[in-house]
CHARMM-style PDB file with segment names, atoms N, HN, CA, C and O in Angstrom:
ATOM      1  N   MET     1    -181.526 101.408-123.702  1.00  0.00      PROA
ATOM      2  CA  MET     1    -180.579 100.457-123.141  1.00  0.00      PROA
ATOM      3  C   MET     1    -179.223 101.139-123.024  1.00  0.00      PROA
ATOM      4  O   MET     1    -178.664 101.611-124.014  1.00  0.00      PROA
ATOM      5  N   VAL     2    -178.710 101.185-121.820  1.00  0.00      PROA
ATOM      6  HN  VAL     2    -179.164 100.802-121.016  1.00  0.00      PROA
ATOM      7  CA  VAL     2    -177.423 101.816-121.559  1.00  0.00      PROA
ATOM      8  C   VAL     2    -176.350 100.746-121.452  1.00  0.00      PROA
ATOM      9  O   VAL     2    -176.457  99.810-120.660  1.00  0.00      PROA
ATOM     10  N   MET     3    -175.313 100.903-122.265  1.00  0.00      PROA
ATOM     11  HN  MET     3    -175.225 101.663-122.908  1.00  0.00      PROA
ATOM     12  CA  MET     3    -174.215  99.935-122.217  1.00  0.00      PROA
ATOM     13  C   MET     3    -173.061 100.539-121.427  1.00  0.00      PROA
ATOM     14  O   MET     3    -172.616 101.652-121.706  1.00  0.00      PROA
ATOM     15  N   GLU     4    -172.596  99.807-120.463  1.00  0.00      PROA
ATOM     16  HN  GLU     4    -172.958  98.902-120.236  1.00  0.00      PROA
ATOM     17  CA  GLU     4    -171.443 100.276-119.693  1.00  0.00      PROA
ATOM     18  C   GLU     4    -170.183  99.927-120.451  1.00  0.00      PROA
ATOM     19  O   GLU     4    -170.045  98.820-120.972  1.00  0.00      PROA
ATOM     20  N   THR     5    -169.273 100.866-120.512  1.00  0.00      PROA
ATOM     21  HN  THR     5    -169.385 101.765-120.089  1.00  0.00      PROA
ATOM     22  CA  THR     5    -168.000 100.592-121.156  1.00  0.00      PROA
ATOM     23  C   THR     5    -166.960 100.359-120.083  1.00  0.00      PROA
ATOM     24  O   THR     5    -166.847 101.127-119.128  1.00  0.00      PROA
ATOM     25  N   ARG     6    -166.226  99.324-120.245  1.00  0.00      PROA
ATOM     26  HN  ARG     6    -166.318  98.700-121.021  1.00  0.00      PROA
ATOM     27  CA  ARG     6    -165.155  99.027-119.300  1.00  0.00      PROA
ATOM     28  C   ARG     6    -163.902  99.765-119.745  1.00  0.00      PROA
ATOM     29  O   ARG     6    -163.629  99.874-120.941  1.00  0.00      PROA
ATOM     30  N   PRO     7    -163.154 100.264-118.794  1.00  0.00      PROA
ATOM     31  CA  PRO     7    -161.914 100.949-119.178  1.00  0.00      PROA
ATOM     32  C   PRO     7    -160.921  99.947-119.757  1.00  0.00      PROA
ATOM     33  O   PRO     7    -160.896  98.776-119.379  1.00  0.00      PROA
ATOM     34  N   ASN     8    -160.116 100.434-120.673  1.00  0.00      PROA
ATOM     35  HN  ASN     8    -160.137 101.385-120.981  1.00  0.00      PROA
ATOM     36  CA  ASN     8    -159.088  99.598-121.264  1.00  0.00      PROA
ATOM     37  C   ASN     8    -158.150  99.135-120.144  1.00  0.00      PROA
ATOM     38  O   ASN     8    -157.673  99.954-119.358  1.00  0.00      PROA
ATOM     39  N   THR     9    -157.888  97.843-120.070  1.00  0.00      PROA
ATOM     40  HN  THR     9    -158.275  97.178-120.709  1.00  0.00      PROA
ATOM     41  CA  THR     9    -157.072  97.281-118.999  1.00  0.00      PROA
ATOM     42  C   THR     9    -155.688  97.912-118.963  1.00  0.00      PROA
ATOM     43  O   THR     9    -155.151  98.153-117.882  1.00  0.00      PROA
ATOM     44  N   SER    10    -155.102  98.183-120.127  1.00  0.00      PROA
ATOM     45  HN  SER    10    -155.538  97.987-121.005  1.00  0.00      PROA
ATOM     46  CA  SER    10    -153.764  98.776-120.146  1.00  0.00      PROA
ATOM     47  C   SER    10    -153.791 100.196-119.610  1.00  0.00      PROA
ATOM     48  O   SER    10    -152.821 100.637-118.994  1.00  0.00      PROA
ATOM     49  N   ASP    11    -154.901 100.934-119.835  1.00  0.00      PROA
ATOM     50  HN  ASP    11    -155.689 100.576-120.335  1.00  0.00      PROA
ATOM     51  CA  ASP    11    -155.024 102.280-119.290  1.00  0.00      PROA
ATOM     52  C   ASP    11    -155.077 102.245-117.769  1.00  0.00      PROA
ATOM     53  O   ASP    11    -154.435 103.058-117.104  1.00  0.00      PROA
ATOM     54  N   VAL    12    -155.828 101.321-117.225  1.00  0.00      PROA
ATOM     55  HN  VAL    12    -156.350 100.660-117.765  1.00  0.00      PROA
ATOM     56  CA  VAL    12    -155.945 101.200-115.772  1.00  0.00      PROA
ATOM     57  C   VAL    12    -154.597 100.814-115.183  1.00  0.00      PROA
ATOM     58  O   VAL    12    -154.183 101.381-114.171  1.00  0.00      PROA
ATOM     59  N   ALA    13    -153.908  99.867-115.793  1.00  0.00      PROA
ATOM     60  HN  ALA    13    -154.244  99.407-116.614  1.00  0.00      PROA
ATOM     61  CA  ALA    13    -152.605  99.427-115.303  1.00  0.00      PROA
ATOM     62  C   ALA    13    -151.608 100.577-115.383  1.00  0.00      PROA
ATOM     63  O   ALA    13    -150.798 100.749-114.472  1.00  0.00      PROA
ATOM     64  N   GLN    14    -151.648 101.363-116.446  1.00  0.00      PROA
ATOM     65  HN  GLN    14    -152.306 101.224-117.186  1.00  0.00      PROA
ATOM     66  CA  GLN    14    -150.728 102.498-116.589  1.00  0.00      PROA
ATOM     67  C   GLN    14    -150.993 103.538-115.505  1.00  0.00      PROA
ATOM     68  O   GLN    14    -150.051 104.115-114.962  1.00  0.00      PROA
ATOM     69  N   GLU    15    -152.253 103.783-115.185  1.00  0.00      PROA
ATOM     70  HN  GLU    15    -153.018 103.314-115.626  1.00  0.00      PROA
ATOM     71  CA  GLU    15    -152.590 104.727-114.126  1.00  0.00      PROA
ATOM     72  C   GLU    15    -152.045 104.266-112.777  1.00  0.00      PROA
ATOM     73  O   GLU    15    -151.509 105.064-112.009  1.00  0.00      PROA
ATOM     74  N   LYS    16    -152.186 102.978-112.500  1.00  0.00      PROA
ATOM     75  HN  LYS    16    -152.621 102.330-113.125  1.00  0.00      PROA
ATOM     76  CA  LYS    16    -151.662 102.428-111.236  1.00  0.00      PROA
ATOM     77  C   LYS    16    -150.142 102.545-111.207  1.00  0.00      PROA
ATOM     78  O   LYS    16    -149.572 102.928-110.185  1.00  0.00      PROA
ATOM     79  N   GLN    17    -149.490 102.223-112.304  1.00  0.00      PROA
ATOM     80  HN  GLN    17    -149.954 101.912-113.133  1.00  0.00      PROA
ATOM     81  CA  GLN    17    -148.030 102.319-112.389  1.00  0.00      PROA
ATOM     82  C   GLN    17    -147.586 103.775-112.197  1.00  0.00      PROA
ATOM     83  O   GLN    17    -146.626 104.044-111.475  1.00  0.00      PROA
ATOM     84  N   ASP    18    -148.285 104.706-112.844  1.00  0.00      PROA
ATOM     85  HN  ASP    18    -149.065 104.487-113.431  1.00  0.00      PROA
ATOM     86  CA  ASP    18    -147.962 106.122-112.708  1.00  0.00      PROA
ATOM     87  C   ASP    18    -148.069 106.569-111.266  1.00  0.00      PROA
ATOM     88  O   ASP    18    -147.211 107.306-110.780  1.00  0.00      PROA
ATOM     89  N   GLN    19    -149.107 106.135-110.575  1.00  0.00      PROA
ATOM     90  HN  GLN    19    -149.805 105.537-110.969  1.00  0.00      PROA
ATOM     91  CA  GLN    19    -149.309 106.514-109.180  1.00  0.00      PROA
ATOM     92  C   GLN    19    -148.188 105.967-108.301  1.00  0.00      PROA
ATOM     93  O   GLN    19    -147.689 106.668-107.421  1.00  0.00      PROA
ATOM     94  N   ILE    20    -147.794 104.725-108.535  1.00  0.00      PROA
ATOM     95  HN  ILE    20    -148.199 104.156-109.250  1.00  0.00      PROA
ATOM     96  CA  ILE    20    -146.695 104.124-107.770  1.00  0.00      PROA
ATOM     97  C   ILE    20    -145.420 104.931-107.968  1.00  0.00      PROA
ATOM     98  O   ILE    20    -144.736 105.248-106.995  1.00  0.00      PROA
ATOM     99  N   PHE    21    -145.089 105.268-109.206  1.00  0.00      PROA
ATOM    100  HN  PHE    21    -145.645 105.010-109.997  1.00  0.00      PROA
ATOM    101  CA  PHE    21    -143.864 106.001-109.475  1.00  0.00      PROA
ATOM    102  C   PHE    21    -143.933 107.429-108.949  1.00  0.00      PROA
ATOM    103  O   PHE    21    -142.910 107.972-108.532  1.00  0.00      PROA
ATOM    104  N   ARG    22    -145.108 108.050-108.957  1.00  0.00      PROA
ATOM    105  HN  ARG    22    -145.939 107.608-109.296  1.00  0.00      PROA
ATOM    106  CA  ARG    22    -145.240 109.406-108.409  1.00  0.00      PROA
ATOM    107  C   ARG    22    -144.938 109.438-106.911  1.00  0.00      PROA
ATOM    108  O   ARG    22    -144.394 110.420-106.407  1.00  0.00      PROA
ATOM    109  N   ASN    23    -145.284 108.386-106.215  1.00  0.00      PROA
ATOM    110  HN  ASN    23    -145.726 107.588-106.625  1.00  0.00      PROA
ATOM    111  CA  ASN    23    -145.076 108.318-104.771  1.00  0.00      PROA
ATOM    112  C   ASN    23    -143.684 107.838-104.389  1.00  0.00      PROA
ATOM    113  O   ASN    23    -143.368 107.754-103.202  1.00  0.00      PROA
ATOM    114  N   MET    24    -142.858 107.527-105.355  1.00  0.00      PROA
ATOM    115  HN  MET    24    -143.115 107.595-106.319  1.00  0.00      PROA
ATOM    116  CA  MET    24    -141.539 106.963-105.135  1.00  0.00      PROA
ATOM    117  C   MET    24    -140.482 108.066-105.159  1.00  0.00      PROA
ATOM    118  O   MET    24    -140.623 109.046-105.892  1.00  0.00      PROA
ATOM    119  N   SER    25    -139.434 107.911-104.369  1.00  0.00      PROA
ATOM    120  HN  SER    25    -139.319 107.115-103.774  1.00  0.00      PROA
ATOM    121  CA  SER    25    -138.353 108.898-104.379  1.00  0.00      PROA
ATOM    122  C   SER    25    -137.569 108.786-105.686  1.00  0.00      PROA
ATOM    123  O   SER    25    -137.606 107.758-106.362  1.00  0.00      PROA
ATOM    124  N   ALA    26    -136.867 109.849-106.026  1.00  0.00      PROA
ATOM    125  HN  ALA    26    -136.836 110.685-105.477  1.00  0.00      PROA
ATOM    126  CA  ALA    26    -136.076 109.868-107.269  1.00  0.00      PROA
ATOM    127  C   ALA    26    -134.987 108.803-107.217  1.00  0.00      PROA
ATOM    128  O   ALA    26    -134.726 108.140-108.221  1.00  0.00      PROA
ATOM    129  N   ASP    27    -134.354 108.629-106.071  1.00  0.00      PROA
ATOM    130  HN  ASP    27    -134.566 109.167-105.255  1.00  0.00      PROA
ATOM    131  CA  ASP    27    -133.312 107.610-105.935  1.00  0.00      PROA
ATOM    132  C   ASP    27    -133.874 106.208-106.204  1.00  0.00      PROA
ATOM    133  O   ASP    27    -133.237 105.387-106.864  1.00  0.00      PROA
ATOM    134  N   ARG    28    -135.054 105.956-105.692  1.00  0.00      PROA
ATOM    135  HN  ARG    28    -135.572 106.623-105.155  1.00  0.00      PROA
ATOM    136  CA  ARG    28    -135.681 104.642-105.897  1.00  0.00      PROA
ATOM    137  C   ARG    28    -136.040 104.442-107.367  1.00  0.00      PROA
ATOM    138  O   ARG    28    -135.903 103.339-107.897  1.00  0.00      PROA
ATOM    139  N   ARG    29    -136.504 105.516-108.031  1.00  0.00      PROA
ATOM    140  HN  ARG    29    -136.616 106.412-107.601  1.00  0.00      PROA
ATOM    141  CA  ARG    29    -136.818 105.413-109.457  1.00  0.00      PROA
ATOM    142  C   ARG    29    -135.576 105.049-110.261  1.00  0.00      PROA
ATOM    143  O   ARG    29    -135.630 104.205-111.156  1.00  0.00      PROA
ATOM    144  N   VAL    30    -134.454 105.693-109.933  1.00  0.00      PROA
ATOM    145  HN  VAL    30    -134.410 106.378-109.206  1.00  0.00      PROA
ATOM    146  CA  VAL    30    -133.197 105.397-110.644  1.00  0.00      PROA
ATOM    147  C   VAL    30    -132.780 103.962-110.378  1.00  0.00      PROA
ATOM    148  O   VAL    30    -132.348 103.257-111.290  1.00  0.00      PROA
ATOM    149  N   GLU    31    -132.909 103.530-109.135  1.00  0.00      PROA
ATOM    150  HN  GLU    31    -133.260 104.103-108.395  1.00  0.00      PROA
ATOM    151  CA  GLU    31    -132.529 102.160-108.767  1.00  0.00      PROA
ATOM    152  C   GLU    31    -133.375 101.136-109.531  1.00  0.00      PROA
ATOM    153  O   GLU    31    -132.847 100.150-110.047  1.00  0.00      PROA
ATOM    154  N   ILE    32    -134.678 101.370-109.600  1.00  0.00      PROA
ATOM    155  HN  ILE    32    -135.107 102.170-109.181  1.00  0.00      PROA
ATOM    156  CA  ILE    32    -135.569 100.446-110.324  1.00  0.00      PROA
ATOM    157  C   ILE    32    -135.273 100.488-111.817  1.00  0.00      PROA
ATOM    158  O   ILE    32    -135.253  99.446-112.472  1.00  0.00      PROA
ATOM    159  N   GLY    33    -135.044 101.670-112.358  1.00  0.00      PROA
ATOM    160  HN  GLY    33    -135.060 102.517-111.826  1.00  0.00      PROA
ATOM    161  CA  GLY    33    -134.694 101.785-113.776  1.00  0.00      PROA
ATOM    162  C   GLY    33    -133.431 101.010-114.103  1.00  0.00      PROA
ATOM    163  O   GLY    33    -133.344 100.348-115.137  1.00  0.00      PROA
ATOM    164  N   SER    34    -132.454 101.096-113.213  1.00  0.00      PROA
ATOM    165  HN  SER    34    -132.525 101.634-112.373  1.00  0.00      PROA
ATOM    166  CA  SER    34    -131.209 100.363-113.404  1.00  0.00      PROA
ATOM    167  C   SER    34    -131.436  98.851-113.352  1.00  0.00      PROA
ATOM    168  O   SER    34    -130.869  98.099-114.145  1.00  0.00      PROA
ATOM    169  N   MET    35    -132.270  98.420-112.410  1.00  0.00      PROA
ATOM    170  HN  MET    35    -132.731  99.030-111.766  1.00  0.00      PROA
ATOM    171  CA  MET    35    -132.561  96.986-112.303  1.00  0.00      PROA
ATOM    172  C   MET    35    -133.302  96.487-113.545  1.00  0.00      PROA
ATOM    173  O   MET    35    -133.029  95.391-114.032  1.00  0.00      PROA
ATOM    174  N   LEU    36    -134.237  97.289-114.056  1.00  0.00      PROA
ATOM    175  HN  LEU    36    -134.459  98.180-113.660  1.00  0.00      PROA
ATOM    176  CA  LEU    36    -134.967  96.892-115.268  1.00  0.00      PROA
ATOM    177  C   LEU    36    -134.028  96.859-116.467  1.00  0.00      PROA
ATOM    178  O   LEU    36    -134.151  95.978-117.319  1.00  0.00      PROA
ATOM    179  N   TRP    37    -133.092  97.803-116.549  1.00  0.00      PROA
ATOM    180  HN  TRP    37    -132.993  98.519-115.857  1.00  0.00      PROA
ATOM    181  CA  TRP    37    -132.135  97.801-117.649  1.00  0.00      PROA
ATOM    182  C   TRP    37    -131.268  96.542-117.598  1.00  0.00      PROA
ATOM    183  O   TRP    37    -131.019  95.905-118.622  1.00  0.00      PROA
ATOM    184  N   ARG    38    -130.808  96.191-116.383  1.00  0.00      PROA
ATOM    185  HN  ARG    38    -131.010  96.708-115.551  1.00  0.00      PROA
ATOM    186  CA  ARG    38    -129.985  94.964-116.247  1.00  0.00      PROA
ATOM    187  C   ARG    38    -130.795  93.724-116.620  1.00  0.00      PROA
ATOM    188  O   ARG    38    -130.262  92.804-117.242  1.00  0.00      PROA
ATOM    189  N   LEU    39    -132.062  93.688-116.253  1.00  0.00      PROA
ATOM    190  HN  LEU    39    -132.495  94.435-115.749  1.00  0.00      PROA
ATOM    191  CA  LEU    39    -132.923  92.562-116.633  1.00  0.00      PROA
ATOM    192  C   LEU    39    -133.044  92.465-118.139  1.00  0.00      PROA
ATOM    193  O   LEU    39    -132.910  91.382-118.708  1.00  0.00      PROA
ATOM    194  N   ALA    40    -133.299  93.600-118.795  1.00  0.00      PROA
ATOM    195  HN  ALA    40    -133.407  94.480-118.333  1.00  0.00      PROA
ATOM    196  CA  ALA    40    -133.382  93.605-120.259  1.00  0.00      PROA
ATOM    197  C   ALA    40    -132.071  93.164-120.874  1.00  0.00      PROA
ATOM    198  O   ALA    40    -132.069  92.424-121.858  1.00  0.00      PROA
ATOM    199  N   LYS    41    -130.970  93.600-120.319  1.00  0.00      PROA
ATOM    200  HN  LYS    41    -130.972  94.202-119.520  1.00  0.00      PROA
ATOM    201  CA  LYS    41    -129.647  93.216-120.831  1.00  0.00      PROA
ATOM    202  C   LYS    41    -129.453  91.704-120.709  1.00  0.00      PROA
ATOM    203  O   LYS    41    -128.934  91.062-121.622  1.00  0.00      PROA
ATOM    204  N   ASP    42    -129.874  91.142-119.573  1.00  0.00      PROA
ATOM    205  HN  ASP    42    -130.295  91.664-118.831  1.00  0.00      PROA
ATOM    206  CA  ASP    42    -129.756  89.688-119.378  1.00  0.00      PROA
ATOM    207  C   ASP    42    -130.653  88.928-120.343  1.00  0.00      PROA
ATOM    208  O   ASP    42    -130.268  87.869-120.839  1.00  0.00      PROA
ATOM    209  N   LEU    43    -131.850  89.453-120.617  1.00  0.00      PROA
ATOM    210  HN  LEU    43    -132.164  90.313-120.213  1.00  0.00      PROA
ATOM    211  CA  LEU    43    -132.790  88.756-121.480  1.00  0.00      PROA
ATOM    212  C   LEU    43    -132.410  88.828-122.952  1.00  0.00      PROA
ATOM    213  O   LEU    43    -132.473  87.823-123.659  1.00  0.00      PROA
ATOM    214  N   VAL    44    -132.016  90.009-123.419  1.00  0.00      PROA
ATOM    215  HN  VAL    44    -131.964  90.826-122.845  1.00  0.00      PROA
ATOM    216  CA  VAL    44    -131.726  90.200-124.843  1.00  0.00      PROA
ATOM    217  C   VAL    44    -130.431  90.999-125.020  1.00  0.00      PROA
ATOM    218  O   VAL    44    -130.382  91.944-125.808  1.00  0.00      PROA
ATOM    219  N   GLY    45    -129.407  90.622-124.298  1.00  0.00      PROA
ATOM    220  HN  GLY    45    -129.448  89.855-123.658  1.00  0.00      PROA
ATOM    221  CA  GLY    45    -128.154  91.354-124.330  1.00  0.00      PROA
ATOM    222  C   GLY    45    -127.517  91.424-125.710  1.00  0.00      PROA
ATOM    223  O   GLY    45    -126.774  92.360-126.003  1.00  0.00      PROA
ATOM    224  N   ASP    46    -127.799  90.445-126.556  1.00  0.00      PROA
ATOM    225  HN  ASP    46    -128.403  89.684-126.318  1.00  0.00      PROA
ATOM    226  CA  ASP    46    -127.210  90.448-127.888  1.00  0.00      PROA
ATOM    227  C   ASP    46    -127.829  91.507-128.791  1.00  0.00      PROA
ATOM    228  O   ASP    46    -127.318  91.757-129.882  1.00  0.00      PROA
ATOM    229  N   LYS    47    -128.928  92.137-128.354  1.00  0.00      PROA
ATOM    230  HN  LYS    47    -129.343  91.934-127.467  1.00  0.00      PROA
ATOM    231  CA  LYS    47    -129.590  93.155-129.173  1.00  0.00      PROA
ATOM    232  C   LYS    47    -129.277  94.574-128.690  1.00  0.00      PROA
ATOM    233  O   LYS    47    -129.720  95.549-129.297  1.00  0.00      PROA
ATOM    234  N   ILE    48    -128.512  94.689-127.596  1.00  0.00      PROA
ATOM    235  HN  ILE    48    -128.153  93.897-127.102  1.00  0.00      PROA
ATOM    236  CA  ILE    48    -128.157  95.993-127.054  1.00  0.00      PROA
ATOM    237  C   ILE    48    -126.730  96.299-127.484  1.00  0.00      PROA
ATOM    238  O   ILE    48    -125.796  95.583-127.124  1.00  0.00      PROA
ATOM    239  N   HSD    49    -126.569  97.377-128.263  1.00  0.00      PROA
ATOM    240  HN  HSD    49    -127.328  97.959-128.555  1.00  0.00      PROA
ATOM    241  CA  HSD    49    -125.254  97.671-128.837  1.00  0.00      PROA
ATOM    242  C   HSD    49    -124.641  98.972-128.348  1.00  0.00      PROA
ATOM    243  O   HSD    49    -123.599  99.382-128.859  1.00  0.00      PROA
ATOM    244  N   TYR    50    -125.250  99.627-127.382  1.00  0.00      PROA
ATOM    245  HN  TYR    50    -126.096  99.294-126.966  1.00  0.00      PROA
ATOM    246  CA  TYR    50    -124.708 100.853-126.791  1.00  0.00      PROA
ATOM    247  C   TYR    50    -124.432 101.923-127.839  1.00  0.00      PROA
ATOM    248  O   TYR    50    -123.523 102.731-127.648  1.00  0.00      PROA
ATOM    249  N   GLY    51    -125.158 101.959-128.908  1.00  0.00      PROA
ATOM    250  HN  GLY    51    -125.896 101.303-129.063  1.00  0.00      PROA
ATOM    251  CA  GLY    51    -125.019 102.992-129.914  1.00  0.00      PROA
ATOM    252  C   GLY    51    -123.848 102.796-130.858  1.00  0.00      PROA
ATOM    253  O   GLY    51    -123.504 103.728-131.585  1.00  0.00      PROA
ATOM    254  N   LYS    52    -123.227 101.640-130.883  1.00  0.00      PROA
ATOM    255  HN  LYS    52    -123.507 100.883-130.293  1.00  0.00      PROA
ATOM    256  CA  LYS    52    -122.078 101.405-131.763  1.00  0.00      PROA
ATOM    257  C   LYS    52    -122.466 101.427-133.236  1.00  0.00      PROA
ATOM    258  O   LYS    52    -121.652 101.784-134.088  1.00  0.00      PROA
ATOM    259  N   ASN    53    -123.697 101.052-133.539  1.00  0.00      PROA
ATOM    260  HN  ASN    53    -124.359 100.762-132.847  1.00  0.00      PROA
ATOM    261  CA  ASN    53    -124.122 100.941-134.933  1.00  0.00      PROA
ATOM    262  C   ASN    53    -125.034 102.090-135.355  1.00  0.00      PROA
ATOM    263  O   ASN    53    -125.856 101.928-136.257  1.00  0.00      PROA
ATOM    264  N   ARG    54    -124.895 103.240-134.716  1.00  0.00      PROA
ATOM    265  HN  ARG    54    -124.227 103.371-133.983  1.00  0.00      PROA
ATOM    266  CA  ARG    54    -125.727 104.378-135.065  1.00  0.00      PROA
ATOM    267  C   ARG    54    -125.276 104.977-136.380  1.00  0.00      PROA
ATOM    268  O   ARG    54    -124.081 104.998-136.675  1.00  0.00      PROA
ATOM    269  N   PRO    55    -126.218 105.465-137.175  1.00  0.00      PROA
ATOM    270  CA  PRO    55    -125.819 106.159-138.405  1.00  0.00      PROA
ATOM    271  C   PRO    55    -125.170 107.497-138.051  1.00  0.00      PROA
ATOM    272  O   PRO    55    -125.431 108.067-136.992  1.00  0.00      PROA
ATOM    273  N   ALA    56    -124.330 107.982-138.946  1.00  0.00      PROA
ATOM    274  HN  ALA    56    -124.118 107.519-139.806  1.00  0.00      PROA
ATOM    275  CA  ALA    56    -123.678 109.260-138.727  1.00  0.00      PROA
ATOM    276  C   ALA    56    -124.717 110.376-138.677  1.00  0.00      PROA
ATOM    277  O   ALA    56    -125.673 110.366-139.452  1.00  0.00      PROA
ATOM    278  N   PRO    57    -124.540 111.333-137.780  1.00  0.00      PROA
ATOM    279  CA  PRO    57    -125.509 112.439-137.723  1.00  0.00      PROA
ATOM    280  C   PRO    57    -125.415 113.280-138.981  1.00  0.00      PROA
ATOM    281  O   PRO    57    -124.354 113.346-139.603  1.00  0.00      PROA
ATOM    282  N   PRO    58    -126.509 113.925-139.367  1.00  0.00      PROA
ATOM    283  CA  PRO    58    -126.451 114.770-140.570  1.00  0.00      PROA
ATOM    284  C   PRO    58    -125.493 115.931-140.334  1.00  0.00      PROA
ATOM    285  O   PRO    58    -125.393 116.452-139.223  1.00  0.00      PROA
ATOM    286  N   SER    59    -124.801 116.323-141.375  1.00  0.00      PROA
ATOM    287  HN  SER    59    -124.882 115.900-142.277  1.00  0.00      PROA
ATOM    288  CA  SER    59    -123.851 117.423-141.230  1.00  0.00      PROA
ATOM    289  C   SER    59    -124.610 118.732-141.123  1.00  0.00      PROA
ATOM    290  O   SER    59    -125.660 118.922-141.737  1.00  0.00      PROA
ATOM    291  N   ARG    60    -124.055 119.614-140.337  1.00  0.00      PROA
ATOM    292  HN  ARG    60    -123.202 119.459-139.839  1.00  0.00      PROA
ATOM    293  CA  ARG    60    -124.675 120.942-140.175  1.00  0.00      PROA
ATOM    294  C   ARG    60    -123.872 121.946-140.969  1.00  0.00      PROA
ATOM    295  O   ARG    60    -122.646 122.007-140.879  1.00  0.00      PROA
ATOM    296  N   LYS    61    -124.584 122.724-141.738  1.00  0.00      PROA
ATOM    297  HN  LYS    61    -125.580 122.674-141.811  1.00  0.00      PROA
ATOM    298  CA  LYS    61    -123.915 123.742-142.552  1.00  0.00      PROA
ATOM    299  C   LYS    61    -123.841 125.039-141.754  1.00  0.00      PROA
ATOM    300  O   LYS    61    -124.752 125.371-140.995  1.00  0.00      PROA
ATOM    301  N   ASN    62    -122.773 125.746-141.935  1.00  0.00      PROA
ATOM    302  HN  ASN    62    -122.033 125.477-142.551  1.00  0.00      PROA
ATOM    303  CA  ASN    62    -122.601 127.020-141.257  1.00  0.00      PROA
ATOM    304  C   ASN    62    -123.386 128.070-142.039  1.00  0.00      PROA
ATOM    305  O   ASN    62    -122.997 128.443-143.146  1.00  0.00      PROA
ATOM    306  N   ASN    63    -124.475 128.540-141.470  1.00  0.00      PROA
ATOM    307  HN  ASN    63    -124.791 128.237-140.571  1.00  0.00      PROA
ATOM    308  CA  ASN    63    -125.353 129.479-142.154  1.00  0.00      PROA
ATOM    309  C   ASN    63    -124.956 130.932-141.898  1.00  0.00      PROA
ATOM    310  O   ASN    63    -125.661 131.836-142.346  1.00  0.00      PROA
ATOM    311  N   SER    64    -123.871 131.181-141.206  1.00  0.00      PROA
ATOM    312  HN  SER    64    -123.299 130.446-140.842  1.00  0.00      PROA
ATOM    313  CA  SER    64    -123.493 132.557-140.875  1.00  0.00      PROA
ATOM    314  C   SER    64    -123.040 133.340-142.111  1.00  0.00      PROA
ATOM    315  O   SER    64    -123.101 134.570-142.106  1.00  0.00      PROA
ATOM    316  N   ASP    65    -122.589 132.658-143.169  1.00  0.00      PROA
ATOM    317  HN  ASP    65    -122.540 131.660-143.174  1.00  0.00      PROA
ATOM    318  CA  ASP    65    -122.115 133.390-144.356  1.00  0.00      PROA
ATOM    319  C   ASP    65    -123.221 133.600-145.376  1.00  0.00      PROA
ATOM    320  O   ASP    65    -122.926 133.999-146.503  1.00  0.00      PROA
ATOM    321  N   THR    66    -124.475 133.353-145.037  1.00  0.00      PROA
ATOM    322  HN  THR    66    -124.714 133.030-144.122  1.00  0.00      PROA
ATOM    323  CA  THR    66    -125.575 133.519-146.011  1.00  0.00      PROA
ATOM    324  C   THR    66    -126.343 134.811-145.773  1.00  0.00      PROA
ATOM    325  O   THR    66    -127.472 134.940-146.246  1.00  0.00      PROA
ATOM    326  N   ARG    67    -125.784 135.743-145.075  1.00  0.00      PROA
ATOM    327  HN  ARG    67    -124.867 135.638-144.691  1.00  0.00      PROA
ATOM    328  CA  ARG    67    -126.493 137.017-144.804  1.00  0.00      PROA
ATOM    329  C   ARG    67    -126.572 137.890-145.982  1.00  0.00      PROA
ATOM    330  OT1 ARG    67    -127.134 138.982-145.905  1.00  0.00      PROA
TER     331      ARG     67
END
């Protein structure tokens, strides 16, 4: 008995999305990305902080004097 496996729906959708974006110009990709960002901002704007609450980056030590 051979069981057919159906592809994961999200995999198929991702492949279709990838193909659409591959055929799109770079300008159009930027435009769509900007529109999606604005949509996200409108939906959950109170959760977007533009990096204001980022932790301080780790300090880098000068390793040049360890020779």
